[in-house]
C-alpha positions as CSV (number, residue, x, y, z in Angstrom):
1,M,17.5,-15.7,1.1
2,E,16.7,-15.7,-2.5
3,A,19.9,-14.6,-4.5
4,A,17.1,-12.7,-7.2
5,L,15.7,-10.8,-5.0
6,K,19.4,-10.0,-2.6
7,Y,20.8,-8.7,-6.8
8,K,17.8,-7.1,-7.2
9,L,17.5,-4.8,-4.1
10,V,21.3,-4.6,-4.3
11,E,20.4,-2.9,-8.1
12,R,17.9,-0.5,-7.1
13,I,19.7,1.3,-4.6
14,I,23.0,1.3,-7.0
15,N,20.8,2.9,-8.9
16,T,18.8,5.2,-6.3
17,D,19.1,9.0,-6.0
18,D,17.5,8.9,-3.3
19,D,19.5,10.0,0.1
20,M,16.3,9.2,2.8
21,V,16.0,5.8,1.5
22,L,19.8,5.8,1.8
23,Q,19.3,6.3,5.1
24,E,16.6,4.3,5.0
25,V,17.9,1.3,4.3
26,Q,21.5,2.2,6.2
27,A,19.2,2.6,9.3
28,L,17.6,-0.8,8.0
29,L,20.6,-3.0,8.3
30,E,22.4,-1.4,11.3
31,M,19.6,-2.3,13.4
32,A,21.7,-5.3,15.0
33,S,23.6,-2.6,16.8
34,D,22.5,-1.8,20.6
35,D,21.3,1.0,20.4
36,F,19.4,1.5,17.1
37,W,18.9,4.7,17.6
38,D,22.4,5.9,16.7
39,T,21.6,4.5,13.2
40,L,18.6,6.2,12.6
41,P,18.4,9.0,10.5
42,D,18.1,12.6,11.6
43,V,15.1,13.6,9.7
44,A,13.4,10.1,11.7
45,K,14.9,11.5,14.8
46,R,13.2,15.0,14.5
47,H,9.6,13.2,13.5
48,F,10.0,11.0,16.7
49,E,11.1,13.4,19.1
50,E,8.0,16.3,17.8
51,A,5.3,12.9,17.8
52,C,7.0,12.9,22.0
53,E,6.1,16.2,22.3
54,Q,2.9,16.6,21.4
55,L,2.2,13.3,23.2
56,D,3.1,15.4,26.3
57,R,0.9,18.4,25.2
58,G,-2.4,16.6,25.3
59,E,-2.2,16.7,21.4
60,G,-2.6,12.8,21.0
61,I,-5.3,10.8,19.5
62,P,-5.9,7.7,21.1
63,H,-5.8,4.9,18.9
64,E,-8.8,3.0,19.5
65,E,-9.8,7.4,17.7
66,V,-8.4,6.7,15.2
67,M,-9.2,2.8,14.2
68,D,-13.4,4.4,14.1
69,E,-12.6,6.9,12.3
70,A,-11.0,4.9,10.4
71,K,-13.6,1.8,9.9
72,R,-16.2,5.1,9.5
73,L,-14.1,6.4,6.5
74,F,-12.6,3.6,5.2
75,G,-14.7,0.7,6.4
76,K,-15.3,-2.7,4.1
77,K,-17.7,-2.1,1.1
78,Q,-20.1,-5.2,0.3
């Protein structure tokens, strides 16, 4: 990786006061561990677990339907 990019990233990390950003960076850096779940921020775990519960209750929307709706709403302009 280019050294200048590394320095820019380090500078942005040092200058941020956003705990979520810091937690996400930490999670990304620790993903090499055996179980990345343990490195995820608690808020990410809660969102994932909530999404799984919604799917278990049949509240999910199939991918194809989401894509069809996205194409309808944001289709390519001619």
